[in-house]
N, C-alpha and C positions, 0 to 999 in steps of 0.2 A: 457182031466182030471175032478177031479168032481174040484167041484168052494168047494165046505163042505159049499154052501149056506144051507141044509137043519138045517131046526128051524126059519131061521134069515124071520122078519119082514120085506115089501118091500113098502115105501108111495113113489108112483112115480108120479110128478102129472102133465097135459096135455095132458092124457097119452089115452084121445079114439081114437084117431089115430094117425098117422106119428112116430117120433122114440121116442115119449111114449111108446104108443101102440107096436114097438116092440122089447122096456127094458121088457117092459112087463111080453112080452113073455118070449125072452129070460130068466126072474130070475125064474119063473112057471117053465120050464124046468127042470134052473136048481135044482127045489127043492124048494122055495122058495115061504114065504105067502104073495100077493103082496095084497096090498091096489092102487085099481088103482081112478085118480077123470078127473072131466070132471066138465063146466057148467050143463052143460042133459046128457041125453043120456048113462049114467055109466047102467042101469037095461041091454040092451042089450050088452052092453059091457062085463058084468058081467056073463050070458049068454053066451057069446061065448068064452068066455073064461078056463069056466071051467072046462075041458075037460081037462085041462093044469095043474091042480093043485086047489088050497084053493086061490079064488083072493073075497075080496069084493071091496066093492066103496065108497066113499064120492065122493059131490055132492059141486060144489058152485066155485065164482068166484073169484080165488087169488087174487087179482089185490085191493082188496074191504081187507077193515082189516078183520071188522065183522065179512065179513067169515073164512079167516086166523083163525081165535080166536077158531070158531065154530067146522070147519072143524076140529083143534089142540085137539078138548072136544072131539070128535066123535072120534080117530085118540086113545086118551087115553085109552074113556071106553071100546074100544076095544083090551086092553094091551098094547098097547103103540108101537115104532119100534126100529126096529135094522136100519134101510140104512132107507135116506130122498138124492130118488132123483126129484132135483131143475131140475125140467124136460118147467114147463110152461112157455110162452115164443110167441110175437108177432111181427111181423117183417111186413116193405110194403116199400117201394123206394122210396124217396123224394128229390126235390130236398130241396138243407136246408135252399136260404131262403126260402123259400114256407112253412116250419118246426114253427108252430106256436110253440106259450107256451104250449096250451091244452094238444094240441100233445104232449110234450117232458114228461109232467107230464103224462102223458096216461101209453106213454111207460115207465116211473121211477117205477112208481107203478103195471104197470103188472108184468114188469122183473128184475126191483129189487126186489123193496120190495116187495115181494113173498118170497121172497128167502129168504131177509131179518127179515118177523115176524115166518117164519118154521122153518127158522135157529137157530129166536131168542127161539125159543121156545124149539124144539129139542136136543139142543147144550148139554146147560147144559146139560140136560136127558139121555145123551150116555156118555158125563165126568162121571158122577159114574155109569155107566156100566165097563164092562174088554172090550167090543166091539163096535162099530159106525161108521158109513160111511156116509157121508155126498159126493154129487158129483152136483157143478153146469154144465146144460148145459153152455154155454156158448158160444164163436164163435172166430172161425180165425177172422170177424169184431171185436175183441173187442180186441186185434190187429192193425192189420192193420188200423182201421176209413175210413170205407165202404165210399166211398163220393158219393155210392149214398145213404148208410142208414145214417147216421150220428146221432144222434137220437136213432139208434138200435143196432149201432156202442159201442156207452156213456155207455149203460145196458151193457153190450156185457164186456165189458172191468169196469165195477164195480160186477162183476161177479166174473172175476177171482179174484178183489185188495180180494173183502172181504170170496174167500173162501180162500184164503193165507190168512189171517189176522187170520181168525179162527185156520189154523192150525197154524201157530206161535201160539197160546192157548194151545196147544196140547199137549206141547216141557216136557218130563222131568213128562211126569203124568204116564207113560211107564201101556198101558192102549196100546189095538188095538187099535186108535183112533184115523181114517185117512180124511182128507178133502181134495177133488179133483180136476177141473175144468178138462174138458172137452170141448173141440172147436174144432165142426164139421166143412167143410170149404161144397160147396152146396153140397146140400143132393136131391135129390129126392123125394121128399116124392109129399103127392098126391094133394097137390098145383103149384108143380116143375111140375107133369108130366101134367098139363092140361093146364098151359101153352106152355110147349117145343108140346105139343100137338095142338092149337092152331095157333101155331110163324111155325110148321110148316106148316097149313092147307091155313095163306093167304100168308107168304114163297114163296108156293106151289116148301118149299124141304122136306126132308123125312130127321127122327125126329136127324139122327147118323149127316144130315146136319148140323144141327140148332144147336145139342148141339159143335160139332165139332167149327163157328163155336165161340159161347157163347165162349171160353178157349183160344179159340186163341182171341179173341178183350177185353173180360172181364178178363182173371183167367191165363194170359196166363207162369204166373212161380205157377202152378198149376202140380205136379210133377205126376199126376192123371190125367188129361187130360181126365176128365169124373167123372158125377159125384157118390157123394157116394154113398152106400143103406144102410137104414136106420139099421136093421141088424147088415153090421158090426160095425158101433158104438153102439149100441146095446152089443157090447160083448167088447170092448173096457169097456163100462163099469160095464159090466155085473164083472171082471174080475177085475175094481177099487170095486167093494160091495164087495169083494171075501175076507177070512183073505187071501187067499196065496198071493194076493199085499197090506202085516201092509207093509211093505217094502217104500214103492210110499207115496208120505204123501206132502201135497202145491202147489202138480205141476197141471203143463197145460198144 
């Protein structure tokens, strides 16, 4: 299927590894021009991805207002964008009673305010065009409220609400502008793979046994009963970026 992304420019935040990197790869393979980002290490990523298509990079800590402002200016100097993928974020399991005010604020700045600041800049610019996409990488945690990460869950729920609110603002515009949120479950990122390998070693079990234990004890309601591959998330995001998804708006 041709997702009709040739000629479109996408900015994928937090794309030096994991889900963000796979989204960048998928979009490049579909013919989009992609701007990747990270706090550092983007030069090596651009070199790695360049054979796939046209790729550029910006660097900065998007949890900081000044870095968001500078990154937006740099992207505007490149000609702007058609697609914003708010993927950058942090997570850390921690007992609720041990999460201090500073950590609540750190998670809010990284996961919520990065989405707010970038969207606040680009949403009105996209509304001036005939086509635009904003996709928030939230999480099932934003709906479930994971007891192991209440602060993280709060930020992901906020992303969903922000996305729906922006989508409501497109009503009646007559333009192909959509805002949607993607809510992955447990995903096999580099960090999860490292945890899996270490847990298998410590507990004297195979990785398959560790996975089975995890889903039986922690995710018993999961229909997949396995970790999602980042590429599977990337394919969903790429569809939502596509003109083919024009009837999907305000969805989670």
